[in-house]
C-alpha positions as CSV (number, residue, x, y, z in Angstrom):
1,M,-48.6,-79.5,152.6
2,E,-47.0,-77.8,149.6
3,N,-45.5,-79.7,146.7
4,N,-42.1,-78.0,145.9
5,E,-41.1,-80.4,143.2
6,L,-40.7,-79.1,139.6
7,N,-41.8,-81.2,136.6
8,I,-39.6,-81.5,133.5
9,E,-41.4,-78.8,131.6
10,E,-40.9,-76.3,134.5
11,M,-37.2,-77.3,134.8
12,E,-36.7,-76.9,131.0
13,E,-38.4,-73.4,131.1
14,I,-36.1,-72.3,134.0
15,S,-32.9,-73.8,132.4
16,G,-33.7,-73.0,128.8
17,G,-34.1,-76.7,128.0
18,K,-30.7,-77.6,129.3
19,N,-29.8,-79.9,132.1
20,E,-26.5,-81.4,133.3
21,G,-25.5,-84.1,130.8
22,G,-26.8,-82.2,127.7
23,Y,-29.8,-80.3,126.4
24,D,-33.1,-82.0,126.9
25,R,-34.5,-80.3,123.7
26,R,-32.7,-79.5,120.5
27,P,-30.9,-76.2,121.2
28,Q,-30.6,-73.2,118.9
29,E,-27.8,-73.2,116.3
30,K,-24.4,-71.9,117.5
31,P,-21.7,-70.5,115.3
32,G,-18.8,-72.9,114.8
33,C,-20.8,-75.9,116.0
34,V,-23.2,-78.6,114.9
35,I,-25.9,-80.0,117.1
36,Y,-25.4,-83.7,118.0
37,K,-27.8,-86.1,119.7
38,I,-26.2,-88.5,122.1
39,A,-26.9,-92.2,121.4
40,P,-27.1,-94.9,124.1
41,G,-23.6,-96.2,125.1
42,Q,-21.7,-93.2,123.8
43,T,-19.1,-91.4,125.7
44,L,-17.6,-88.0,125.0
45,G,-14.3,-89.7,124.1
46,K,-16.0,-91.8,121.5
47,I,-18.0,-88.9,120.1
48,A,-14.9,-86.7,119.9
49,R,-12.8,-89.4,118.1
50,A,-15.6,-90.1,115.6
51,N,-16.0,-86.4,114.9
52,G,-12.4,-85.2,114.7
53,T,-12.4,-83.2,117.9
54,T,-11.4,-83.6,121.6
55,V,-13.3,-84.0,124.8
56,E,-11.8,-80.6,125.9
57,Q,-13.1,-78.9,122.8
58,I,-16.6,-80.4,123.4
59,M,-16.6,-79.3,127.0
60,K,-15.6,-75.8,126.0
61,A,-18.5,-75.6,123.5
62,N,-21.0,-76.9,126.1
63,K,-20.8,-74.8,129.3
64,E,-23.6,-76.8,130.9
65,L,-21.5,-80.0,130.8
66,K,-19.8,-80.0,134.2
67,N,-18.5,-83.6,134.2
68,P,-17.2,-85.2,131.0
69,N,-18.1,-88.6,132.4
70,F,-21.7,-87.8,132.7
71,I,-23.7,-87.4,129.5
72,R,-27.2,-88.7,128.8
73,A,-28.5,-90.7,125.9
74,G,-31.1,-88.7,124.0
75,A,-29.7,-85.3,125.1
76,Y,-28.2,-82.8,122.7
77,I,-24.7,-81.3,122.8
78,Y,-22.8,-78.9,120.6
79,L,-19.9,-80.3,118.6
80,P,-17.2,-77.9,117.4
81,V,-16.4,-77.9,113.7
């Protein structure tokens, strides 16, 4: 019987380190953005307000985020500046 499951390293290699809910590893720098690590209990709304931006602008800077209500603590996202 074959094991068709991927481990986290294989998933990161395929996805470039990104996964729904943010990047698993610190991503490369991106012009016009800073890299932000999500802390436990944070929401995109709280992050946006604290950093002078909007949820819509954060979503636009992070194409891998499909649902603004689903982010993961410990993951990285881009914050527009």
